N, C-alpha and C positions, 0 to 999 in steps of 0.2 A: 272551200267547209273546212278541210282538215288543217289546211294550213291555219287557217283562224280560231279556229281550237285550241291545235297548238301553241296558237303567238299567244290566247285568252289563261290559255295553263301557263306557262310563262310567269307574264303580268302578273299570276293569285299567287305564284312563290317568292317576287321579290321583298313581301312582309315574313316570309317562313318558310325557307328551301328545302327543309327539312319534308314539306309534310306540303310537297311537289306532285300534284297527277299527273302523271305520267303517261296512261289510256292514248289520252288525245295525238301524244309525241309518238307513242310506237306505232300506232296507225298511219300518224305522216313519214312511221320509217319507210316505209314501201315505196316512197317516192324516193329514198334521198336526194335527191334536185333540189327539192322544196323542201324539205327538214335544215340542208343547210340553206337555202335563203331565208328561211323562216330565227336560224338558231343564229343569223349572220344581223338581221332586220333588230332582232332581239338584241343583244351588245351595241351595234353600234346607238341606240335608241340611250341602254341604260351604264354602258362604260363599264368602270367600277362596280353599279355593283348591279349588275349583271355576273358577278365572280361567282355568288356561293349558289347560285341559281345549276351557273353549268357546270361549278368542281361535282355539287351532288348530283348531277345529272353522270359523270364519270366515274361515280360508285360502280362496281363488280357485280352488284345485285340489279347496274339498267341494261334491257339491247344491249346485243353488241354493236349495231350498229347506229343507234342511237349515244350510248355512246363512246364511239367514233367521233361523232358527226357534235360532241361538245366537247370534243378536245380540240377538236381542229377548230373552233368558234371560243374556244379559250389562248390558243397560240396564235389567233387571230388578232386578238387584243394587245394580250403580252407584246407581238410588234409593235404595236401604237405603245408601247411602257405601260399600259395596264395590264397590272400579274398581281397576287395576293401577294402580301405582305410575306415570308422566310418564318417556315413554324419554325416553335423552338424543337431545340432537336432533343431527343427523348430522353428524359432521366435514368440513366440507371437502376432496373430497381435491382436493392442490396436490403438481403434480408436484418432488422434489427434486434439484436440481442441482448440479453443479462450483461450486466456484465460481474463475471465471476472474479474467482481465486484460482490461476490454474496452479501458477506454481509458487514454495516462500520457502524465505532459507529467512535462520535464523545465529545469530553471532553464539559467542558463551557470554557470562556476563564478569561484567568490573568493580571494580571493588567501590565505586559507591550506587550499582546499584543498576548502569548503562547498559545497552542490550543493543546492536542494528535487528532490525527487519528487512528483507522486502520482501513484497508482494509483487510478484505478476500478475496483471490483470487481464482474460479479454475484452479488448474494449466492445462494444451495441455493436457497429458495425466491422466485424474484421477482427480492427487491427489488436498490439498490445499496448500495454504502459507498465512502469513500472514504480513503483509508489517506495522510497526509501526510505525509511525513518531511522528515529534513535530517541529509545522511551524507556527511563528510568522508575524503579520500583517506587521512588518517594517523590517526583516534581511529575509524572507522565510525560508526556509529548516530549519530547525536546530540540525537536529536529527534522524537518521535511523537505522531499528531494522527487526527484522523480520528472516521469512523463514519458509524453507515445515512444515503442521500441522498438528494434526489428529482432527477430531474431538472433539474428548471425553481429547485431550491435551486443545482444544480450551475453551471445557465450563470450562473443573476447571482457566485456565489466566481469564476466565471472570470474575469469582466468586472472584478469591482475585482481583482485579483489582475493582468490586466496595466495598469491604470492605478497605482496602487502599487509592483511592481516597477521597481529599477537594475537589473538581469540580465535579457538578456534569456531570454523566457521560449516556449517549443515543445512540439507536440504530438509525438509519436513514437509509433515503435510499441512496444506492451509491453513483449518481452522484451528491447530500451534498457534499458526505468527496472527491470525483472525482471533484468538484471545486474549493472545499477549497485547496487541495494539487493546481491543476492547479494556483489557483492567488497566494499563496508562489512562486510558478516557474516563473511567471513575476514581483513579487518582484524580482527576481534576476534578469534577462533579464534586468531591465530596471536599474538595482543597477550597471549592472556591473560582479554580483558577482560568483557562485557555489556553486550549496548544496555540503553539504560533502558529501566526497568522499563512504560511505558508502548506500547514495543512486542512484548510480553508478546501483545494479543488479535490481533496483523498474523504473528508470528510464521513460522506453519503454513504461510503463504502463500508465504513465499519460499526457497530455498534457496541454500547459501552459497555460493561459486564464486570460482575464478581468475578473479587478471583479463585480459579478450583482449588478445591480441600487439598490437601497435600495428599500427593500417592500411597501407601501405605509401605512405610517402606522401617526395614531392619535394623537396628540398635548392638550392629553385632559388637559383645565387652571388648574385643582385637581388635577390632576396625577401630572403633569409640576413640581407644587408645594410640593407635597409628594414625589416625585422625591429621594432626599435626601434622605430616610427612604434607598433605597440599600446599603447602603454603612457601616450600619449595616449590613446586615448577611455575614455568615462566607464564603461564595462562591465568595465576594469581598471584603474583607477587605483587599488584596492589593490590591485595586483601589486606586491611585492614583497623583496626576504630580510626577514627575520624582525628590527625593530629593536635588538630583547636581543639576539639573534647577532654584533649589529655594534655596538655600543654601544663597544667600548672601541679599534677602529679607527675610530668616525666622530672621538673626540674627539683622537685619531692624526690626522686629515685636517687636525683644525680648527684643529690648531697644528699642521700644517706651510704650511697657508695663512695663518694670522696670525705665523708666525713674525717676528722682529724684525729675524732673523741676514740679510745681505744676501747675496742667492742670486739666482744668477741663474731666468729664468724654468722651462727648462727643466730643472732641477733639481727646484724647484717640482715640475713637470705629471710628474718621473719617480717623482718621491718617490709623489707620488697614483698612478700609476700603477702603485705598487710595490704598494701600500693596497692596492687596488682589485683586485690580482691576486688579492694572497694573502687577501682574501676570498674568492673565486667557487672555487680552490680550495681549501677549507675548507669553504665552506657548499655546494658544488654537486658535492660526490659521487658515484658510478654511481647510488645511490638517491636523490639526488633530484632528479639529471637526468634520471629517471625517470616521477614523477612530473610532474616541471615539461614536460617533453612531452608527458606523458599528457592534462595542463591544456589544454596550447598546440592540443594534436590535440580536444578533448574538444569547444574556443572554433568552432576551425576549422566543425566540422558542425553547434556552432549558429549564424553567420558566414553558413555554404549555404543554410541552413533559411529564417535569414530574411531573403538575399537578398541578403545580401551579399559579392559574391563576392571585394571585392579585400581586405579584413582577413582572410576567411578561408582565401585561396592566402598571403598571411604568417603566419600565424597556423599553419598546413600546412609551410610553409618550416624556424619556425625551431623547430618540433615534432621535425622531422626531423633540421636540423642537430645538435638536442641528444641525438637516440635516439642517433647514432652516436656512439660512445662513442671512435672511432680518432679524433674533432676536438679535441683542447683547449675545454672549458670557457671560460678565462679569453683567447681571441678569438676569440669566439661572440659578436657585439658585440648578441643577444640577452640575453645569459648579463652580459653587463657593464652593460647597460639597466637590468637587474634589479637587481646590485649597488649601483649607483653610487643609485640610489633610493635601495633600502635605507639607505646612508650617508647618502643627504642628511634622511633620515626622523629613519634615530637621533639627530642631527646635531640635528635643529629638537627632538627630548626633551633632549638636551645642555644644549642654551640655556632648558629653557623652554619653548619655546615651541604644544610639544605635550604631550599627558597619554600616559604608556604604555601606559596601560590603551586608548587609543581607539584608535592604534597595531597592532596588540599581531599579528601575524601565527598567533598560537597555536589552533589548533582550538576552537571554542566561545567567547574570550577576548573577543573584543565584540558 
């Protein structure tokens, strides 16, 4: 009777092995030989269909004798080639974390308003990705590259960067670099343009943002007068007004200097001053002044971060003077130096000594 009850419990479990009634089988386990015969007959009758039921009986929650007998029945089926498909390997449990900027670097600003931005993001599953960008204060995101990177490879890349970069390069708080990129995206929104296609994979990590208000800067008169010395620094060698926009003025200046008319040096100087003044008024309107002031403020930060207090103070003073629209640009030493250098470079282009393409200050021209 126990064997019949046990067999009925086994057959009933074929529909749903998880709901098997083990009580009759546990009672049958008092006679191991009878239990073995019952399980063997069940396995012979149902073959592969018996596997889920027998596997359920091998659970640790099952009575020991019954569990052992079920394993023997499964072994016999396996010897006949009847066995369950292999179970898939368990997937590793990896915690998904929000992607965040962990480290960041900024370069100085070149004469076209472009700078490099590197951002290292912690990946969602523990890896790291480096986003490398070139942004411009007039054109937005100019170039994008990067991808997954190891810590060791990152240090190698940073060492190569420090050795090859012409502009200063500093590590900054990620929030500062994110803001720089956000401002570049706002340029695209205002201009109705789009970043390069390569930026698409990174775009979700950035939010467009308006330029931050300029920091409180001090326009020390003595430092404002000395600010043109900044243009003698290697890092600012490319800072000058775009030669293409002052080409005609440069030709006028050359003609005034080389005129065969007998005029006094004072008249020549006055003519030169007039040309420089008209260039400043035309090329350094309010928007341009704000751009150049921001570039100077950014360079003041870079110089300070690289332990160069004197150029940092000069850049801060020049930025403060340019940002103050109550001061006429034509009377500001740094503005005059920008204009004069632009005229000098344009003159070299007019004389065929320089290529216009090489000295263009248009974003992405060089």
